Each structure stands twice: as C-alpha cells, then as structure tokens.
N, C-alpha and C positions, 0 to 999 in steps of 0.2 A: 572800765566798763570791757571784764573779760571775755573772749572771742576763743569762740572753740576751736580748734586748729582741725585740719580737710586731712582725712588720716591721706597717709599717701598712699594708691595702692598699686599695687606691686601685680605686676604682667603676668597673664597665668602660663602658666608653663607647655613651651608650644610641645604635643601629642605625635611621638612620630612611628608612627603605625610603619611593621614589617609583614611583608607575603613571604610565608616560609613556600624554602625551593619545590616540592612536594606539591604548594596552590601553585604555585605559575606554571607546572607542567602540566595541572589540570586544568589550567586556562588554557592554554599553550593550544594543549589536545583538542577540548572542548572547540575551541575558535577555527580546526584547521576543520575535527569531522562537519561544524555550522553547516562554514563554505562547503564544502565538498554536498553536501545531502541542498542545500541552495544550489548549488548547478546542476546536479543531474535532475532536476527537477525540471530547475529548469530549462535542462534538457529535452525531457519528457514530454514537455507540454509542450514549446516548441515541436521531435519532432512527432509530433500527434496530431496535435491542432486541439490543445485540449480547450485549452478558455481563445474565446474573440472578444472584439471590443462591444461593451454594454452586456456582454455576458451577467448574468447571475445565477451565482455559484452556492446549493447546498451543502457543505463538507458534512460529512456527518462522521456526527462525534459518538462512541461506544465508552470514554474513559478512557481507553489503555492509551498504550506510549505512540503506537503508530499512529493512531485521528491528532491527541492532542500536539506530535508533530508535525503530521502534515497540514493542523490551522495555522501555525506561526511557521511557519513555512510560509503556506499561500501567503500569511497579514504581509509578510517583510514584502513578497513577489510584487504585490497588489502595489506596496508603495514605491518600490518602484519600479514597474510597468510600465511600458509606454502606450499599453493600453488602460481604459479604464472598466476595470469589475467591481461588479458586487461582492460578499458572504454573507451569506445565513445561514450558521450553524445550527446542527436537530440531532437531538439526540431522543434517540426511543427508549419509553422507560418502561419496559414488559413485565414490571413488575416482578421481581423479585423480590423473597426473602430477603427484608434486617439490610434492599438496596441502600443506600444514600443519597437519597433525592435531593441536599439540597449541594453536595457538590461542583457537581456540575452548574448550576448555573452560578452560584456565584464567584467561580471561575474565572466564565461568559462576561458576567459582571464586570469585576476586577480590568478587563483586559478590552471590555469598553466594543466587542461585538453582537452585533444581533444576534438573537437565535431564537429559540420555538424548542420547546417538550413536550414530545408524544408521550400520552400513557394508551400504552395497551398492555393486558394479563394475557399478553403471548406463553407467559411463563406454566402455566397453571394449565393451557390447551398441550404444551411442550410436553407436561409432567404427565398428563390422561391419557395422554395416547402412546406415549413409546413408554417403553415397557424399562424396565428401571434395569441400571445396566448396559443397554442399548446409547448406545453414540444421539443425542439428539439435536446437531450442527442441521444435518439437512432439513429436518421440517422446517427450525428455526429458524436461519436463513430464510427458505423462502415465506417466514409471517411477514420477516423484520424486514422483506426486499419490496414487498405489496404494498406494507404500513409505506413505505418510504418512498415508490416509486410514487404512488397515489398524491401527497401529498405535498410531491415535489411541480404538479398537475397544478393542485391547489392555489400555489404559491407564486409560480410560473418560476418556477427557476427551468433553466437554457440546459445547463452541468450537475448533474449530482459524485459531486468525487469521496468517495471510497480511497483506504490508510490501507489499499494493499500494500506489499513493496515483492521485491526481490525475486529475495525468498520465496514467500507465499507463490508468488508464481510460477518458479523453479516448483514447488512440492505439489500443488497445483498436477503441475504435469503427470509429475509419475504414482500420484491420487488416482489421476485416471487408465492409468496405462497399466495400474496394477487391479484394480479396486473397479475398473468400468469399460474395458475392453475402445479406448480412444486416445488417439492422440491430440488433446486439446491440454489447455490451461485456464490461464487466467489472463485476454485483451488489454493491454492499457487503455486504449475507447474502444467504447460497447453500445450498442444503438439498440435498446429491449426489441422484446417479441413483437414488443404492438407499434413499436417506433415512437412510443409517444413523451421515451425518455433516452439523455444520454448518457450513460456511466464514463466516468475519466479516474484515474488511477492513475495519478503524482508521482507516488513515492516510487514509482517500475522499476525505476533506476535504481534504488537506495540499498545500501544492504540493513541487512535486521540487525546486524551486530553495530551500526552507526545510529542505529534508532536507538535502542538502548541506553548508547553513551549518551547521546544528547539526550534521550526522558531523564534518564534517572540524570545530568548535573543541572538542569531547570529545573527540577522538582515538582516537578507535575503532577495531582495531585488525581495516581492509578487507581480509579474502579475498579475491583477482580470482576469475574463474570463466576458467577453460580449454578450458567446452564453447564455450555463447553469446555471453559478455561479448567474447569475442576477437575472432567476425567480422565481418567487414567489409562493406558493405555489405546488412546484411540487411534487412531492407522496415521494422522498426519502425521501424529508423535514418532511413530512408528519410520514415516518417512522422511522427518526434520534428522532425526538418531543420523539413520539410514546417510545421507548425509551431509548428517555432522565428521564421523565417520573420514564419507567418505574426503571429503578436505582437508582431515586431521593427513588422511593421508597423500595427497595428490591437492597438495591448495591452487584459490583459483576453479577450478570444476566447475563449483556452481556458477559462477562465474560465465566458461563454456559454455555453460550448457543454457545459460537463459542467452549466450548470448545466437546460440543455434534453436531458436523460437525465432529472431529478426534473420534468420539464413535459412526457408524452408527451401528445397528443393521441389518438388511434387510429379515432379515425374520419376527419381527415387525412392519415393513410396509403393505402396497398394492400392490408394482411396481411386476410383471405376468414380467418384463426382469428381473428383478435383480437376482428374489428367485424362487424357483422353487416348486409355491402352488400348484399344478394341479397334481403330481406325490407322492404328500405328504401319507405315508401310514404305518398305523403302525407295529413295529418285534414283531412278538409274536413267530419268530421258536422254536422249541422243547418245544412249553407248551401245554400241552394236551388239549383235545375239556373240557370244561366245562358244565356244565345243570346248567340251571336257576336254583334256592331258591325257595322250596314251601311252603315257609315258607313268605308273602307276605313281611312284618314287618324284617330290616335286620338289626343288630348292629353291625355297628361294630369297 
C-alpha cells in the first residue's frame, strides 16, 4: 500500500521592514510636537482652572485642524488626568453647499467619542444679510455661538471648549486695536454675559505652527469652510501677514506679545474704569512744610 509523502513545509522568509531616515525624522519631530502641545495644553488648563473634577466638557468641532487637535489632546489628558471629566463632541452643521456631512460622524464613531451633530441653516441667514464680498465672520460667529451656548445648557455641559490658539489670541488683540479701538483679545477662560456658560480655550498657549504640523502628520479629515475660510483680504488675514513678517524679522515676537497679555499694568494705560486716576494724590503725611529756596540755581 503506497503512502503519500507529506510535503516538507518551507518556512516563509522573514520580512525585514526598514524605515527611511526621513520617516524616522518625521516621527521624531511629531513626537516632540505632540509632547509640547500636551504639555502646554495641560499648563493652560491648570493655570486657569479650566477643567474640574466631574465636569462635562462640550468640545466644539468645526472640522478644522485646531478643533481636531484640541479633541485629540483632551482625550489624552482625560486618560492621564488625576480627575474624572466627561468629553462630548459637538459639531454645528451650518448647511453650507456641498458640506460633507458624513466625515465628522464617521471620524467620531471610529475613535469612540460620544457626539452630537446640530443642524441649523446659518449659511443662508449669513448670505442673505451680508452683501457679497463683505466679511461674514462677525454674524456667523454670533449665530454659531448662540446655538452652541443654548445646546450646552440642554445637555448640562459645565464647560464649552473652543479651539483657539495663541496666534488667534494675538491676532484678535491687534484686530480690536486697529479696527475696534479696544485693547482686548480672547481670554483663555470666559464667563458668558448671561453667566450661564463658561468658555475655555485649552490651546491658548499653543503655536499655530505646531498645530498645523500635528494635524498634518495625524492626517485628520479636514473640512474646509466655505463661509469665512475662503474669503480673501480679510482683516484677520492682514493682521496674520503683519505678524508673520514681524516673526521673520524678530523671531519670538509673537510669544512676547502674548506674554504681555498675561502681564498687564492698568496704571500704565489710560482706562479710567480699570484704574482710579481721578483720586491720585501724593502722600507726604508727616512731612514738614518746606520753603522755596532763595537761590534760583539749585545743586542736587
């Protein structure tokens, strides 16, 4: 009786995967940027007591690089923080033409984050009110803010997290100075006028350049804005160009300007609401009455 010989199985050749020097360098730089963003975000949260134990944080997602980065870092901090807090992602679908509605839900489902998509046609409202060629940012932001504030109350959110970064804050400072005649910017933490919502900006200490690099490496599914993001010659764009030129000529200037916002001396400005100039008076209690010198030339 013949027997069929079992074929001898040859081991599969091992696959040696090599990583190019360029890929190694990119990974190394990404880790540096990620650590810096996490450290600065954690520092800002601590400095301004942005998140407390038991907070329900409503993270506002626009689909841009800033909000994706903010969510990523907050999720990391949620896992490593000594306190417990909730994260709920919220996106406002403003019904812009050809808006890819599926992108954010698919992304949030993939990372397991609870979320809500709010639908409100602010796009048509803005387009019907603002003339063609004019800046839509002001009205758009007011409509968006009102919707998000109201929803935060509905879900019992203690904090509303926005993705503004250091460069946004400095740009807003100059926008208000140049075009509004006011010395104000964006605070890292804000109580709304009706005192029903607290807004936090966890990326306040982070550079836009780092956020861009981080988002590009992570390959977030960026959604372009067809309202404000596509308009040219906006005032903010002009200020951004100005700051960019300053930064080239004097590296570190943007950071120095930002530091000045944290080191304000009201007595050295001119706002009578912030400092009591009217009652300023010398205090020479206990000093004897002095007589004017007879000689007109006085040696000091």
